[in-house]
N, C-alpha and C positions, 0 to 999 in steps of 0.2 A: 702679401696682402696689402699692396700699395693702395688699392682702390678704397680701402677702409680709412686710410689716413690722409688721402689727398684732399686738397681744399678746392680744387677746380672740378667742374662737372665733366662727366665722360659719357660717351654714347655706349650703346649696348655692345657693339663689337669690341671696343676697348675693354669693357668689363669682362667679356669672355676671354680675351687674350690674357689679361692679368690673372684671371682665375686659373687658366690653363698653365701659365708660367708658375703660379704658386704651387699647383699640384706637381708640376715637373720638378721643382726644387725640392719638394718633400716627398718624392715618390717612394722612397724606402719606407718612411713612416706610413704613408698611405697604404701600400701593399701589405705591410705588416699587420696593421689594424684590420684591413679587409679580410686577409686570409685567416687570421685568428678567429674573428667573429663569424665568418662564413663557415669555417670548419665546425665551430661550436654549434651553429644553427643546423648544419647537416647532421651532426651527431645527435642533437636533440630530436630532430625529425625522425630518426631511426629508433632512438631509445624510447621515445614517447609511445606508450601503448595505444593502439587504435581501439576505438569504441564502436560497438554495433548496437543498433536500435531496432526493435520490432514494435509494431502497432496493431491494435485491434479496436473494433468498434462495437458498442452495445446500443441496441435500439430499445428505447424506453417507451412503453405504451401504457395508457391509462385504460384499464378494463372497465367498460361501462356496466351498469346494473343489468342483470338478466331478467328482472321482472319489472312490471310497470311502476312508474313513480309519477308523482304530480309535477307540474311545471315548476312550482316554487322550490321543490326539493332539488330538481336538476339545476336550477340557478344557484342554489346554495352550495351544492357540491362543486360546481364550476368555479364559484368564487373562492372556495377554499383551496382547491388543487389547480393552480395555474401551471402550465408547462415549464416555465422558467424556474419556478419554485421547486417543482418536482426534480428537474435535472440538478439544480444546485444541492438539494437535500441528498440526492443519491450520490453525487460526487463527494460530499462531505462524509457520507456514510461509508464509502469505499476507502476513504483515507483515515478512518479511525485507527487508533493505536491497537485496539483489540484485534481487528482483522489483520493488521500487520504482524502482530505477534503470532497469531494462529498460522499465518502464511509462512513465517519463519520456521515454525514447528513442523509444517507440512512438507516443505520443500526438501528434496534430497540433499545429502551432505555435499556432493560435488559442486553444487551451485555456488557455495561460499568458498570453495578452495581456489586460490589464485594459481593458475598454471604458469610455469616458467615459459619464457619465450623460446621459440624454436630456432632462433638465430644465436649462434655461439658468441658472436661479438657483443650482442645485447646482454646475454647472461654473464659474460666476462666483466661488463661494466656494472650491471645492476646488482649482482650477487655481493661484491665487496661493499657497495654502498648500503645495501639493506642490512648486511651484517654489522656494519659500523653504526647504523641507526638503531638497530635492536640493542646493541651494547650500550649506547648512550641512554636509551629509554630505560634499560635495566638499571643503570646507575642512578638515574633520576628517581626511579621507583624505590630503590633502596634508601635513597636520601629523603624519601617521602615528599618530593617536590611535585610529583604528578601521581594521580590515582592509578591503582592497578587496572589492567585491562579487563573488561567484561566482554567475553566473546559474544554472548547473546545480545548485549546492547549494541555492539559493533555491527552485528548482522541486521538488526532492526534499523539502525542508522543507514546502512548501505541500501536497504530496500527503499526507505523513505527518500533517500537522496536521488536514486536513479529512477524512481517511479514518477510518472507524470500523468495525471488524470485531469481532464478538462472537458466541459460541454462544448459541443459544436454549435455555433450561432445559427439561429433560425432553423433548427432541426432538433428532433427528439433523439439525439445521438450523443453518446459519451465516448470519447476517444481515450484509449489507454496506451501509454507508451512506456517501455522499459529499456534502459541502456546498460550495457555490460561490455567488459573486455572480451568475454567469451561469447561467440555468436550463437552458441547452443542454449545459453541461459535465458534470454528474453522471452522466447515462446513458452518455455516451461513456467516461468514466473507468472506470465499473463494468464495462461490457462488455469493455473491454480487459484489465482486471485478471482477470476470470474466465477469459478465453481464455488469458492467460499462466499462470495458476495451473493450469489443466487440462493445458496443455502441459508445464509443469514437473513435475507429478505423474507424468505418463506417462513422461517422460524419466528421472526419478529412479527410478522403478520398474524400467525397463529396465536402467539402469546397475547397480542393486543386484543384480538377479537374473541378468543376463547371458544370458538366453535368446535375445534378439534378436541379441546380438553373435555367439554361436556359430552361430546359424542363418544369419546373413548371411555369415559366413566359410565355412560349409559350402556355401552357394550359389555363392560365388566359386570355391571349389575344384572344385565340380561343373562350372562353366563352363570352367575351365582344363583339367580332365580330358577333357572333350569335345573341346576344341581340340587337345590332345596326341594323342588317339586318331585324330582326323581327319587330323592331320599324318602320323602313321604310315601310315594307310590310303592317303593320297595318295602317300607315298613308295613303297609297294609297288606301287601302280597305275602309277606313273610308270616303274618298272623292270620291269613285267610279271611281278610275283611274286605268286602267290596266297597262299603261306604260306612264309615264309623258312626256317624250321627244317625243315619237311617236304621242301621242294625240295632243300635242301642234303643232308639225309640220303639222299634218293633218289639224288641224283647220286653221292654217295660210295659207295653200294651198287652202283650200276650201272657203276662204273668198271672197266674190264677192258682187256686189251691191245688188243682189237679196237676198243673204243669210246673209248679214251683220248683220241685226237685230237679226236673229236666233242664230248666233254663237258669237255675241259680248258679251253676258252675260257669256257664258261658258269660253271664252278666258280671260275675266277679272278675273274670279274666279281662273283660272290656274296661271295667272300672280301674283295674290295675294299670292298663295301658293308656288310660286317658291322659295323665300328665305328660307323658312323652309325646303323645299325639298332639296335644295342645301346644307343646313347645315347637314341634315341627310346623304346625299350622301358623303360629305366630311369626316364625321366621319367614315362611312363605309370604304372609301378608305384608310384613315389613319390607322385604325385598321387592315385592310387587309394587308397593307404594313408592319406594325410592326410585325404582326403575321408571315408573310413570312420571315422576317429577323431573328426573334428569333427561328423559326423552323429550319432555315438553320444553325444557330449557334449551336443550341442544337444537330442537327444531326452531325455536325463536332466534337463537344465535346464528343458525344457518340462514335464516331469512335475512338477518342483518348482514351476514357475510355476502349474500347474493345481491343485496341492495347497495353495498358499499363499492366505491370506486377504488380499485387497487392498482398497484404498480407492477408491471411485468417487464422483465429485462431479457432480451434475446440477443445472442451473439450473432450479428449479421456479417461481421468481417473478422474471421479468425486471425490469430497472430501472423503477421506477414513474414514470408521467407526473407532471410538476410543474405544479400549478395555482395554488398559494398559497405565499407566502414563509413562512419559519419565524417562529414567535411569539417575542417579542412584536411585533405589528404597529405601524404608525404610530399608530393610534387608542389602543392601549394605552400607548404611550410618551407621547403627549400627555396622557392622563389621569394617568399617573404624575407627569409634570412639573407638572400642575395642582395635585395634592394636595401634592407636595413644595414647590411655591412657597408655598402657603398655610401649610404647617408652618414653613418657613424664615422667612417674613415674620413670623409670629406669634412665633417664638422671638426674632428680632431686636428686635421691638417690646417684648416683655416684658423682655429684658435691658437695653435702653436705658432703659426706665422705672425699672427697679430701680436702675441706676447713678445716674439723676437723683435718685431719692429718697434714696439713701445720701448723695450729696453735699449735698443740702438738709438732711438730718438733722444731719450733722456741721457744716454751716455755721451752724446756729442755736445751737449750744452756745457758751457763754462760754469764752474762752481764759484760763485762770488764769496770771498771770505767775509767774516763778520767784522764790523768796525773796530771792535776791541782787539781783534787779532792784528789788524793793520797798525794800530798804535803801539802794540808791544814790539812789533818788528821794527818800526821806526825808532823807537827808543834804543834798541840794541845797536 
């Protein structure tokens, strides 16, 4: 490395010559560093697991009102629901912890199982390393230096780490991507996530607007009302009564001295049945009024439901098929390792040569004794 210590200027050709001579003098060190680092890079390229990614696209639309509305109402709705805000809110909704936890509970068990490599040399290297790492973690847990593992938390973290959801600019589209070492996992995860998201959006919409709640309650009351009316009809048929009130008034009007004995027995029977009939009639009237109220409320909520602008998500691009792993591939990693090995070996050789020249330079200089030492020698 004479060109580092020389005091005179040199041209580019001389610089190249001195650089080559330095490498030639230290070629053993150069090739040793290069081979060790390059072999390590090649081994790392093969041991490093490849990752696969699948993507899907959701088309988000705003459902317009199905009935007429005033111009001011349309402007107000448009001011509240902007496309950018809708996309951002839906992306945040898909990334909620609750949906992730439900996704973890829904996915099959094999999604979270790490399959060993199909290459024997990779298994030969990885298995002892993983065993040693598990042993170290076990000792740290026993010493209470790290917390015990939570399998459910690890699965949730894995989903959150490999899941990527983002809105596409200038389009009402949300792109979903998932990365995994197993090429069969990403499409399964994306399909389950989209299904859960659509189900949650529909459930959230129904809970907020309440239209389905009131409609369901109105249907229940309608069924109860039909059952009560049928019970009253069966009661009248059982006792051979066409119309309770009409027959009672008729009997009261027909009572006379001559027919008293004939109608007295029937009238007593009706008077005995009157409390039960009144109870059935009250139940029918109460259910009828409740049904009328809930039906009216359900109709009002359904009107609001039809006037409101809602979000609809459609899967326009299903999870893509996986053919190639993510970049960089093994060839790119090997090339990067090759050039890095050359660079590192060159740097080590140049630094070693520079240190050797510095030591040689200072070793050739004469060491002047201290004045006190010279006086002592002269006195002797």
